[in-house]
NUPA-674982 format. One record per residue (C-alpha): residue in three letters; x, y, z. Coordinates in steps of 0.25 Angstrom, whole numbers, padded with zeros to 4 digits, always signed. Layout:
N
alaXYZ
...
//
This chain:
839
unk-0077-0020-0071
unk-0069-0032-0070
unk-0077-0038-0082
unk-0074-0026-0091
unk-0060-0025-0087
unk-0058-0041-0092
unk-0066-0037-0105
unk-0056-0027-0107
unk-0044-0036-0105
unk-0051-0047-0113
unk-0053-0036-0125
unk-0038-0032-0123
unk-0033-0046-0124
unk-0043-0052-0134
unk-0037-0047-0147
unk-0023-0054-0147
unk-0011-0050-0155
unk-0013-0059-0167
unk-0026-0051-0169
unk-0021-0038-0166
unk-0009-0042-0176
unk-0019-0047-0187
unk-0028-0033-0186
unk-0015-0024-0185
unk-0011-0031-0198
unk-0023-0028-0206
unk-0020-0013-0207
unk-0005-0015-0209
unk-0008-0025-0220
unk-0017-0015-0228
unk-0007-0004-0226
unk+0003-0014-0232
unk-0006-0017-0244
unk-0010-0002-0246
unk+0006+0001-0247
unk+0007-0012-0257
unk-0004-0005-0265
unk+0002+0008-0264
unk+0015+0003-0269
unk+0009-0006-0281
unk+0002+0007-0286
unk+0015+0014-0285
unk+0022+0004-0293
unk+0011+0004-0304
unk+0013+0018-0305
unk+0028+0018-0306
unk+0026+0007-0316
unk+0016+0015-0324
unk+0026+0027-0323
unk+0038+0017-0328
unk+0030+0013-0340
unk+0026+0027-0344
unk+0041+0031-0342
unk+0046+0019-0350
unk+0036+0022-0361
unk+0040+0036-0362
unk+0055+0032-0363
unk+0052+0023-0375
unk+0044+0033-0381
unk+0055+0043-0380
unk+0065+0032-0386
unk+0056+0029-0397
unk+0054+0044-0399
unk+0069+0046-0400
unk+0070+0034-0410
unk+0059+0041-0419
unk+0066+0054-0418
unk+0080+0048-0422
unk+0072+0041-0434
unk+0066+0054-0438
unk+0081+0060-0438
unk+0084+0049-0447
unk+0072+0050-0455
unk+0074+0066-0458
unk+0089+0064-0460
unk+0086+0054-0471
unk+0074+0062-0477
unk+0082+0075-0478
unk+0094+0067-0485
unk+0086+0060-0495
unk+0077+0072-0498
unk+0086+0084-0495
unk+0072+0089-0491
unk+0072+0097-0478
unk+0059+0094-0474
unk+0064+0079-0471
unk+0072+0085-0460
unk+0060+0090-0451
unk+0059+0076-0445
unk+0073+0077-0442
unk+0073+0090-0435
unk+0061+0087-0427
unk+0067+0073-0423
unk+0080+0081-0419
unk+0072+0091-0410
unk+0065+0080-0402
unk+0077+0071-0401
unk+0083+0080-0389
unk+0070+0080-0382
unk+0069+0065-0382
unk+0083+0063-0379
unk+0082+0072-0367
unk+0069+0064-0362
unk+0077+0052-0362
unk+0089+0059-0354
unk+0076+0061-0343
unk+0073+0046-0344
unk+0088+0042-0342
unk+0090+0051-0330
unk+0078+0044-0323
unk+0083+0030-0328
unk+0097+0030-0327
unk+0096+0015-0333
unk+0094+0021-0347
unk+0103+0032-0347
unk+0114+0026-0356
unk+0104+0022-0366
unk+0099+0037-0367
unk+0113+0042-0368
unk+0116+0032-0380
unk+0104+0036-0386
unk+0106+0050-0385
unk+0120+0048-0391
unk+0114+0040-0402
unk+0104+0050-0405
unk+0113+0062-0406
unk+0122+0054-0415
unk+0111+0051-0425
unk+0106+0066-0425
unk+0120+0070-0428
unk+0121+0060-0439
unk+0108+0065-0445
unk+0112+0079-0442
unk+0125+0077-0450
unk+0117+0070-0463
unk+0107+0082-0463
unk+0118+0092-0462
unk+0125+0087-0474
unk+0112+0086-0481
unk+0109+0100-0479
unk+0124+0103-0484
unk+0121+0097-0497
unk+0130+0086-0494
unk+0119+0075-0496
unk+0129+0064-0501
unk+0137+0067-0488
unk+0124+0066-0480
unk+0120+0054-0487
unk+0133+0048-0485
unk+0132+0051-0470
unk+0120+0044-0469
unk+0124+0032-0476
unk+0135+0030-0466
unk+0127+0023-0458
unk+0129+0031-0446
unk+0115+0036-0445
unk+0109+0022-0446
unk+0118+0016-0436
unk+0115+0028-0426
unk+0101+0026-0429
unk+0101+0011-0426
unk+0108+0014-0413
unk+0098+0023-0409
unk+0087+0013-0412
unk+0095+0003-0403
unk+0096+0013-0392
unk+0083+0016-0392
unk+0079+0001-0392
unk+0087-0001-0380
unk+0081+0011-0373
unk+0067+0006-0377
unk+0072-0008-0372
unk+0077-0002-0358
unk+0064+0005-0357
unk+0056-0008-0359
unk+0066-0014-0349
unk+0063-0004-0339
unk+0048-0005-0340
unk+0048-0019-0339
unk+0057-0019-0327
unk+0048-0009-0320
unk+0035-0017-0323
unk+0043-0029-0318
unk+0045-0023-0306
unk+0031-0018-0305
unk+0026-0031-0306
unk+0036-0037-0296
unk+0032-0026-0286
unk+0018-0028-0290
unk+0018-0043-0287
unk+0025-0041-0274
unk+0014-0031-0270
unk+0004-0041-0273
unk+0010-0052-0266
unk+0012-0043-0254
unk-0004-0038-0255
unk-0007-0053-0255
unk+0002-0056-0244
unk-0004-0044-0236
unk-0018-0048-0239
unk-0015-0062-0234
unk-0008-0058-0221
unk-0020-0048-0219
unk-0030-0060-0222
unk-0023-0069-0212
unk-0022-0057-0201
unk-0036-0055-0203
unk-0039-0070-0203
unk-0030-0071-0190
unk-0036-0058-0184
unk-0050-0064-0186
unk-0046-0077-0180
unk-0040-0071-0168
unk-0051-0061-0166
unk-0061-0073-0166
unk-0052-0079-0156
unk-0051-0067-0149
unk-0066-0065-0148
unk-0068-0079-0143
unk-0057-0077-0133
unk-0064-0065-0128
unk-0077-0071-0127
unk-0070-0082-0119
unk-0063-0071-0110
unk-0075-0064-0108
unk-0083-0077-0105
unk-0072-0080-0095
unk-0073-0065-0089
unk-0088-0066-0088
unk-0085-0079-0080
unk-0074-0073-0072
unk-0082-0060-0070
unk-0093-0070-0065
unk-0084-0077-0055
unk-0078-0064-0050
unk-0093-0058-0048
unk-0096-0071-0041
unk-0084-0069-0032
unk-0087-0054-0030
unk-0101-0057-0026
unk-0098-0068-0017
unk-0087-0061-0010
unk-0090-0057+0004
unk-0083-0044+0004
unk-0089-0031-0005
unk-0080-0030-0017
unk-0081-0017-0024
unk-0074-0011-0037
unk-0072+0004-0037
unk-0067+0013-0049
unk-0055+0022-0047
unk-0064+0033-0040
unk-0069+0023-0029
unk-0083+0022-0036
unk-0090+0008-0035
unk-0090-0001-0048
unk-0094-0014-0043
unk-0098-0021-0031
unk-0100-0035-0027
unk-0113-0042-0019
unk-0105-0041-0006
unk-0104-0026-0007
unk-0118-0025-0010
unk-0121-0034+0002
unk-0112-0026+0010
unk-0116-0012+0007
unk-0130-0013+0003
unk-0129-0008-0009
unk-0131-0013-0024
unk-0119-0012-0034
unk-0126-0002-0043
unk-0128+0006-0031
unk-0114+0007-0028
unk-0107+0007-0044
unk-0102+0020-0045
unk-0103+0026-0032
unk-0090+0029-0023
unk-0086+0016-0013
unk-0086+0027-0003
unk-0101+0026-0001
unk-0099+0012+0006
unk-0089+0016+0017
unk-0088+0026+0027
unk-0076+0035+0025
unk-0073+0048+0034
unk-0079+0060+0027
unk-0066+0068+0030
unk-0058+0058+0020
unk-0064+0066+0008
unk-0079+0065+0005
unk-0076+0070-0009
unk-0066+0058-0012
unk-0071+0045-0017
unk-0069+0033-0006
unk-0055+0027-0013
unk-0049+0043-0012
unk-0053+0043+0003
unk-0047+0031+0005
unk-0034+0034-0003
unk-0035+0023-0012
unk-0028+0026-0025
unk-0027+0018-0038
unk-0013+0015-0036
unk-0015+0011-0021
unk-0014-0003-0016
unk-0026-0011-0009
unk-0032-0002+0001
unk-0038-0009+0014
unk-0046-0003+0025
unk-0058-0004+0033
unk-0069+0005+0033
unk-0084+0007+0037
unk-0093+0004+0026
unk-0107+0009+0023
unk-0119+0001+0018
unk-0130+0006+0011
unk-0139+0007+0022
unk-0128+0016+0030
unk-0124+0005+0039
unk-0108+0003+0041
unk-0100-0009+0042
unk-0084-0010+0043
unk-0077-0014+0031
unk-0063-0018+0027
unk-0061-0012+0012
unk-0049-0016+0003
unk-0048-0007-0009
unk-0038-0013-0021
unk-0035-0005-0034
unk-0040-0012-0047
unk-0032-0008-0059
unk-0041-0007-0072
unk-0040-0003-0086
unk-0048+0010-0082
unk-0041+0012-0070
unk-0039+0008-0055
unk-0051+0004-0049
unk-0053-0003-0035
unk-0058-0015-0027
unk-0064-0012-0014
unk-0066-0026-0006
unk-0075-0022+0006
unk-0077-0033+0018
unk-0085-0031+0030
unk-0078-0032+0042
unk-0090-0031+0051
unk-0089-0047+0055
unk-0074-0044+0058
unk-0074-0033+0065
unk-0085-0041+0074
unk-0075-0052+0075
unk-0064-0043+0080
unk-0073-0037+0090
unk-0077-0052+0094
unk-0061-0054+0094
unk-0058-0042+0101
unk-0070-0045+0112
unk-0064-0060+0112
unk-0051-0055+0115
unk-0054-0046+0125
unk-0061-0057+0133
unk-0051-0066+0131
unk-0042-0055+0137
unk-0051-0054+0149
unk-0056-0068+0152
unk-0042-0073+0150
unk-0033-0064+0155
unk-0040-0060+0168
unk-0041-0076+0173
unk-0026-0077+0168
unk-0021-0065+0176
unk-0031-0072+0189
unk-0022-0086+0186
unk-0009-0081+0183
unk-0010-0070+0195
unk-0015-0080+0205
unk-0005-0090+0201
unk+0006-0080+0201
unk+0003-0076+0215
unk+0001-0091+0219
unk+0015-0093+0214
unk+0020-0081+0221
unk+0016-0085+0234
unk+0003-0075+0236
unk-0004-0088+0243
unk+0007-0092+0250
unk+0018-0103+0248
unk+0012-0115+0238
unk+0017-0129+0239
unk+0028-0133+0227
unk+0018-0141+0219
unk+0007-0130+0219
unk+0018-0119+0217
unk+0022-0127+0205
unk+0008-0129+0200
unk+0005-0114+0203
unk+0018-0110+0195
unk+0013-0119+0182
unk+0000-0113+0183
unk+0005-0099+0184
unk+0015-0102+0172
unk+0004-0107+0162
unk-0006-0096+0167
unk+0005-0086+0161
unk+0007-0093+0149
unk-0008-0093+0146
unk-0008-0077+0150
unk+0004-0076+0138
unk-0005-0084+0128
unk-0018-0076+0131
unk-0010-0062+0132
unk-0002-0067+0117
unk-0014-0070+0111
unk-0022-0057+0115
unk-0009-0049+0111
unk-0007-0056+0097
unk-0023-0053+0095
unk-0022-0038+0099
unk-0009-0037+0090
unk-0018-0043+0078
unk-0030-0034+0080
unk-0021-0022+0081
unk-0026-0019+0095
unk-0013-0018+0103
unk-0009-0005+0106
unk+0005+0000+0108
unk+0010+0011+0117
unk+0023+0014+0109
unk+0032+0024+0117
unk+0047+0024+0119
unk+0052+0014+0130
unk+0065+0011+0136
unk+0071-0003+0131
unk+0078-0008+0142
unk+0070-0006+0154
unk+0058-0013+0146
unk+0067-0025+0142
unk+0072-0025+0158
unk+0056-0026+0162
unk+0054-0037+0151
unk+0067-0046+0157
unk+0060-0044+0172
unk+0046-0047+0167
unk+0051-0060+0159
unk+0062-0064+0170
unk+0052-0073+0177
unk+0048-0081+0164
unk+0063-0082+0161
unk+0065-0088+0175
unk+0055-0098+0171
unk+0064-0103+0159
unk+0077-0102+0166
unk+0082-0091+0156
unk+0087-0077+0160
unk+0085-0064+0154
unk+0095-0055+0151
unk+0094-0040+0146
unk+0106-0034+0139
unk+0110-0019+0142
unk+0105-0009+0132
unk+0102+0006+0131
unk+0093+0010+0143
unk+0088+0022+0134
unk+0084+0013+0122
unk+0069+0016+0119
unk+0060+0010+0109
unk+0046+0014+0104
unk+0036+0003+0109
unk+0025-0001+0118
unk+0032-0005+0131
unk+0022-0015+0134
unk+0022-0021+0120
unk+0038-0021+0120
unk+0038-0029+0134
unk+0029-0039+0128
unk+0038-0040+0115
unk+0050-0042+0124
unk+0043-0052+0134
unk+0038-0061+0122
unk+0052-0061+0117
unk+0059-0063+0131
unk+0049-0074+0134
unk+0051-0081+0121
unk+0066-0081+0122
unk+0065-0085+0137
unk+0056-0097+0133
unk+0066-0102+0122
unk+0079-0099+0130
unk+0086-0112+0137
unk+0086-0112+0152
unk+0097-0104+0157
unk+0099-0094+0144
unk+0097-0080+0144
unk+0087-0072+0136
unk+0095-0058+0132
unk+0087-0044+0129
unk+0094-0033+0124
unk+0092-0020+0115
unk+0101-0013+0104
unk+0099-0001+0096
unk+0095-0001+0081
unk+0093+0009+0071
unk+0081+0016+0077
unk+0077+0004+0084
unk+0080-0004+0097
unk+0082-0019+0097
unk+0077-0027+0108
unk+0083-0042+0108
unk+0079-0054+0115
unk+0089-0065+0114
unk+0088-0080+0118
unk+0096-0092+0117
unk+0085-0102+0115
unk+0084-0112+0103
unk+0082-0101+0093
unk+0070-0101+0083
unk+0069-0112+0073
unk+0072-0108+0058
unk+0057-0114+0053
unk+0051-0105+0065
unk+0057-0092+0062
unk+0048-0087+0052
unk+0036-0088+0061
unk+0041-0084+0074
unk+0033-0072+0075
unk+0020-0079+0071
unk+0008-0081+0081
unk+0009-0094+0089
unk+0022-0097+0082
unk+0030-0108+0090
unk+0042-0115+0086
unk+0036-0129+0089
unk+0025-0134+0098
unk+0035-0142+0107
unk+0043-0129+0110
unk+0029-0121+0111
unk+0025-0133+0122
unk+0037-0131+0129
unk+0040-0115+0129
unk+0025-0112+0129
unk+0021-0099+0123
unk+0010-0095+0113
unk+0018-0092+0101
unk+0012-0077+0099
unk+0024-0070+0108
unk+0032-0066+0096
unk+0022-0064+0087
unk+0016-0054+0098
unk+0031-0048+0099
unk+0032-0045+0083
unk+0018-0039+0083
unk+0020-0030+0094
unk+0035-0027+0089
unk+0029-0024+0075
unk+0019-0014+0081
unk+0029-0006+0089
unk+0036-0004+0074
unk+0048-0014+0078
unk+0053-0027+0073
unk+0056-0041+0079
unk+0066-0050+0073
unk+0074-0063+0078
unk+0087-0070+0077
unk+0088-0084+0080
unk+0099-0095+0080
unk+0094-0109+0083
unk+0100-0115+0095
unk+0106-0102+0099
unk+0093-0093+0102
unk+0084-0081+0097
unk+0086-0067+0097
unk+0073-0057+0095
unk+0075-0042+0091
unk+0064-0032+0093
unk+0067-0019+0086
unk+0059-0007+0090
unk+0060+0008+0086
unk+0068+0018+0096
unk+0060+0027+0104
unk+0062+0040+0109
unk+0056+0049+0119
unk+0049+0057+0109
unk+0044+0047+0101
unk+0030+0046+0107
unk+0022+0056+0116
unk+0026+0055+0130
unk+0014+0052+0140
unk+0011+0063+0148
unk+0007+0059+0163
unk+0010+0073+0167
unk+0006+0081+0156
unk-0006+0090+0157
unk-0016+0093+0146
unk-0022+0108+0146
unk-0034+0110+0138
unk-0038+0126+0138
unk-0042+0133+0126
unk-0037+0146+0134
unk-0022+0146+0128
unk-0018+0156+0139
unk-0024+0147+0151
unk-0018+0135+0145
unk-0004+0141+0145
unk-0005+0145+0160
unk-0009+0132+0164
unk+0002+0125+0156
unk+0012+0135+0162
unk+0007+0132+0177
unk+0008+0118+0175
unk+0022+0117+0168
unk+0027+0124+0179
unk+0024+0113+0187
unk+0029+0102+0179
unk+0018+0098+0170
unk+0018+0097+0155
unk+0006+0102+0148
unk-0001+0102+0135
unk-0011+0111+0130
unk-0024+0111+0120
unk-0035+0121+0119
unk-0047+0111+0114
unk-0053+0098+0117
unk-0049+0094+0104
unk-0035+0096+0107
unk-0037+0090+0121
unk-0040+0076+0115
unk-0029+0077+0104
unk-0020+0078+0115
unk-0025+0067+0124
unk-0025+0058+0112
unk-0010+0061+0111
unk-0006+0059+0126
unk-0011+0057+0141
unk-0011+0070+0149
unk-0010+0069+0165
unk-0022+0080+0166
unk-0030+0089+0158
unk-0033+0103+0162
unk-0045+0107+0154
unk-0053+0120+0151
unk-0067+0117+0150
unk-0069+0129+0139
unk-0063+0122+0125
unk-0067+0127+0111
unk-0070+0113+0106
unk-0076+0105+0117
unk-0083+0108+0131
unk-0073+0105+0142
unk-0082+0096+0151
unk-0086+0088+0139
unk-0071+0086+0136
unk-0069+0082+0150
unk-0080+0071+0149
unk-0074+0066+0136
unk-0061+0065+0143
unk-0066+0057+0153
unk-0074+0048+0144
unk-0061+0044+0138
unk-0054+0033+0147
unk-0040+0038+0144
unk-0043+0052+0151
unk-0054+0048+0161
unk-0045+0050+0172
unk-0035+0062+0167
unk-0037+0073+0176
unk-0043+0085+0171
unk-0042+0098+0177
unk-0053+0109+0171
unk-0050+0124+0169
unk-0064+0130+0167
unk-0071+0144+0169
unk-0083+0136+0174
unk-0090+0140+0187
unk-0086+0132+0200
unk-0100+0127+0202
unk-0099+0117+0191
unk-0084+0114+0192
unk-0086+0104+0203
unk-0097+0096+0197
unk-0092+0095+0184
unk-0077+0092+0188
unk-0084+0080+0196
unk-0091+0075+0184
unk-0079+0076+0175
unk-0068+0070+0184
unk-0061+0084+0182
unk-0049+0084+0192
unk-0051+0099+0196
unk-0058+0111+0190
unk-0051+0125+0189
unk-0057+0138+0186
unk-0050+0149+0176
unk-0042+0157+0180
unk-0034+0145+0183
unk-0028+0143+0198
unk-0015+0138+0193
unk-0010+0133+0206
unk-0022+0124+0208
unk-0022+0119+0194
unk-0007+0114+0196
unk-0010+0109+0209
unk-0022+0099+0204
unk-0014+0095+0192
unk-0003+0091+0202
unk-0013+0084+0210
unk-0020+0076+0198
unk-0005+0072+0193
unk+0000+0067+0207
unk-0003+0053+0208
unk+0003+0052+0223
unk+0007+0041+0231
unk-0001+0031+0238
unk+0000+0023+0250
unk-0006+0010+0252
unk-0011+0006+0237
unk-0025+0003+0236
unk-0028-0004+0223
unk-0043-0005+0216
unk-0043-0018+0207
unk-0055-0018+0197
unk-0056-0031+0190
unk-0069-0040+0188
unk-0061-0053+0188
unk-0060-0057+0204
unk-0048-0066+0203
unk-0040-0055+0197
unk-0044-0046+0209
unk-0039-0057+0220
unk-0026-0059+0211
unk-0023-0045+0211
unk-0028-0042+0224
unk-0018-0054+0229
unk-0007-0048+0220
unk-0008-0035+0228
unk-0008-0041+0242
unk-0001-0033+0253
unk+0003-0023+0242
unk-0009-0015+0240
unk-0025-0015+0244
unk-0032-0019+0232
unk-0047-0017+0231
unk-0053-0027+0220
unk-0066-0023+0213
unk-0073-0030+0202
unk-0078-0019+0193
unk-0081-0004+0190
unk-0092-0002+0200
unk-0084-0008+0212
unk-0072-0001+0208
unk-0078+0013+0207
unk-0084+0010+0221
unk-0070+0006+0225
unk-0065+0019+0221
unk-0076+0026+0228
unk-0072+0021+0242
unk-0057+0019+0241
unk-0045+0026+0235
unk-0036+0018+0227
unk-0021+0019+0223
unk-0023+0010+0211
unk-0033+0003+0202
unk-0031-0009+0195
unk-0042-0010+0185
unk-0046-0021+0175
unk-0053-0015+0162
unk-0063-0027+0159
unk-0073-0027+0170
unk-0086-0033+0172
unk-0093-0019+0172
unk-0086-0012+0163
unk-0072-0008+0159
unk-0062-0003+0169
unk-0059+0009+0161
unk-0072+0015+0167
unk-0066+0016+0180
unk-0054+0025+0176
unk-0061+0038+0179
unk-0065+0033+0192
unk-0050+0030+0197
unk-0047+0044+0204
unk-0044+0046+0218
unk-0052+0056+0226
unk-0042+0067+0224
unk-0043+0065+0208
unk-0029+0058+0206
unk-0030+0045+0197
unk-0030+0031+0202
unk-0018+0023+0196
unk-0024+0012+0186
unk-0019-0001+0183
unk-0026-0008+0172
unk-0025-0024+0174
unk-0035-0030+0164
unk-0035-0041+0155
unk-0038-0030+0142
unk-0023-0027+0137
unk-0017-0013+0140
unk-0021-0001+0131
unk-0011+0010+0129
unk-0021+0020+0131
unk-0027+0014+0143
unk-0013+0012+0148
unk-0011+0027+0147
unk-0023+0030+0155
unk-0019+0021+0168
unk-0007+0018+0176
unk-0005+0004+0171
unk-0012-0007+0162
unk-0008-0022+0165
unk-0015-0033+0157
unk-0020-0046+0164
unk-0011-0058+0160
unk+0000-0049+0155
unk+0003-0043+0168
unk+0006-0051+0181
unk+0000-0048+0195
unk+0014-0044+0198
unk+0015-0033+0188
unk+0001-0028+0192
unk+0006-0027+0207
unk+0019-0020+0202
unk+0012-0010+0194
unk+0002-0007+0204
unk+0013-0005+0214
unk+0020+0005+0205
unk+0008+0013+0203
unk+0004+0014+0217
unk+0017+0017+0222
unk+0024+0026+0212
unk+0026+0041+0213
unk+0017+0050+0205
unk+0019+0049+0190
unk+0030+0038+0191
unk+0021+0025+0189
unk+0021+0022+0174
unk+0009+0016+0167
unk+0011+0001+0163
unk+0004-0009+0154
unk+0006-0024+0153
//
C-alpha cells in the first residue's frame, strides 16, 4: 500500500511545470496558427473582391468614355450628312449614359474617396450631352450653319478633353486603390508568414523542451522508483524486524497488511488475514455490536486521534493473551486508513505480578520486623523495662529515632509505588478540616519538639468541609508539616491555617526557614528531590514526601502550590473541593435492608422498624439486593427465602462467601417448616429464622439484639499474628490495661474463640496458614453479636475492608501507642459510638 501511494506521488510530481507548459503550448500554437491561416484566406478573398470591384469600376469608366465618344460621333455624322441614321449611336449612348453614371454613384457611396471625381465626371458628361443636344437641335431645325458654328466653337472638344482627363484620373485612382489594397495584402501576408514561422519555431522549441523534460522526468521517476523500492525494502525490513505486530487496516477495519511479528504473534499467515475484519484477532464483548466492525465497536473514527487500550487477543489456535493496542489514523488519497500496533504484554503482566509480589514481600518482611524494632525501642524508651542508665537511654533514643526514619523510608517507597501502579484506593467523603488539622498538630508535636520548633493552628471555620480521604489528607498535611519542621530554625513557629476559596478550601502550611533555592523550585515535587546532598544528610528524609503530596492531592481533585522567598521562608498551599453532607452516600451502620418479594409484608416490616427508629430500604429481588449492597453497607439484612430470581438459601451462601458480608446479621423471613430451620440457620450463620405471618415484636427485639454492641467490663483481647516478636511487644504494650491472648495462626485462633469470649480481636492479614480474612465469619460471640475487630497488618488499609471491621492500622505507620488508644476506644465506647479508623 505504501509503495502504491508513493508511486502515485512520484507520478504527480514527475511532470514539472516546464513540461506541462510545453505540452500546453502545442494546442495553443495550433489554434493561433489556424487563426492566422483563416485570416490569410480572408485577406485573399478580400483582395480578390477588391480587384474585381476595381476592374468593374474601370470597365464602367471606360464604358462611359466610349458612350461619350458615341455621342460625339453621332453628333458629327448627323451634322455632316444630315442623315438621321447617324443619330442611332447617339441615342443609344445617351440612353446608356444614365445607367453608367448611376453605377458610378453606387461605387462613390461605397468609396467616399472617389465621390468628388464621380461628381465632376457627371457634371462634364451632362455638359457634353447638352452641347451635343444643342448642335443636333440646330441641325434638325435647318440651321446647319449655326450648328456647324456651334461645333466649331471648340466647346465640345474642350468638354470631351476634360471628360477624357477626368476618366483618366478616375482610372488612375482605381489603379492606386488596387495597388494599395495589394500592398496591404502583401504586408499582411508577410506578417502572417512571420508569425507562422515564429509559432512553428516556438512550437518546435516547446516540443524540444518538453521532450527533454519528459526524458529528464522519466529518468528522475526511474531514480525515484529505485529509491522507493530501497525505502520500501528498508521499511519492510524494519517492520519485519519489529517485535510488535504492525497491521494496516482499510477504512472499514479490514486487514490490508501484516508484518512477520503479527504472523508469529497470532499464528496466521498474512494472506489468511487480508480482507478479514481485524476483530477476529481480539476478544470484544458481544454486546458491543456483533454486526459492527472492530473499529466501530471501539469507537475509532476517521477524524479521531490515536486510540490506545488493552485487549485480550486471540491466536489462530484459540489461545488468548493480553495485548496493548494502539490505533492511529493514516490519511491517504483513497480515504483514511489505520495502523494498529499490537504489543504482547504477557511478560509485562508477569513482571507487574512479580513486582506486586515483591512489594507485598517487602511490605510484610520489612514492616513487621521494623514494627517490632521500633515498638521495642519505644517501650524501652518509655520505661517499660524500668529506668535505664543515661548512656543506655541515649543509645536507645538514637536507635529509636533511626528506626523511625527507616520506617518512614519504607512507607514512602511503598506509597509512591502504589500511587504509580494505581493501586492506592481512596475513601473520599466530606470531612471537617479544623479537627483534622488539630489532630495533625497533635500527631507531629513530638517531632516538632525534637527540632525545637512550635506548631500553631490558626483559628478557622469549624464547619469547613472538603471532599477527601481523611487518612490520605492526614498524610499530606503530615508530610508538609514535617517538611516545614525540618527546615525551620530552632525557636520558630510552623503555622497551619485554612481559607475559603471559590468552591474550594485552602490549607496553608507556613515556615520561616531558608526558603527554596531558585534552581530547585522546578523539580521540588519530583521523586527523590533534595535541595543539596549536604542538606539531605543534615535534615534527613527520602525526597519522596512532596512527590507523594502532589500525587495524593491530584487524585483528590485538588492542587498544590507554594510561595517562597529565599532567606524568609516557604508557604505551601493545598486547595481541595468543598464538601457537603449530601456529596456522598452516608454510611449506614444502623440501616436495615429488607429483601422480600411480597410488597405488603415488606411495607409492614418497614413500618414496624421505623416506629422504633430504624431506617430501612426495600428490594424485591436478589439482583436488587446485590446492587444495594454495592452502594452501601447495612447493619442487618431481613431476607425472604422465596425470591423470583434466586433461591434464598443460595443467596445467603453467596453473601457469606463474600468477606464484606460474611459477618452481616441476617434474619430470615420464611414459610419453611420449623424442623429444618435450626439446621439451615446454623449452617448459614443466620441470626434468627422467623415464620410468616410475622411476629413483629420478636422481629423488633431481634434487630435490637443484633445491633446492640453492649458494654464489656474487663477487656479480653485476642491477638492473631504469626510474628512472635510482634505478639510479645503488643502484649507488653497492653500490660496492666487488658488481658491479651496471643496466637500465631488461624487454627489456634479458632480454638481460642471456641474456648473463651473476647471483647476485641487484633488481627494480622498475612498469616502463615492463610489469610486473616478467613477468620472474620468466626468472630462472633455466643449470643451472635460481632466481636470488634482491629486489623493490625503490614498490608496497607483497603477501604472496603475498613468498612467491614472496626479499625485498620498499618504496621510501621501506626505506633503501639495508637494501637493501644484505638483498642481502648473500641472496648469502652457506648454502642454505636466507636468510629472506624485506618492508619
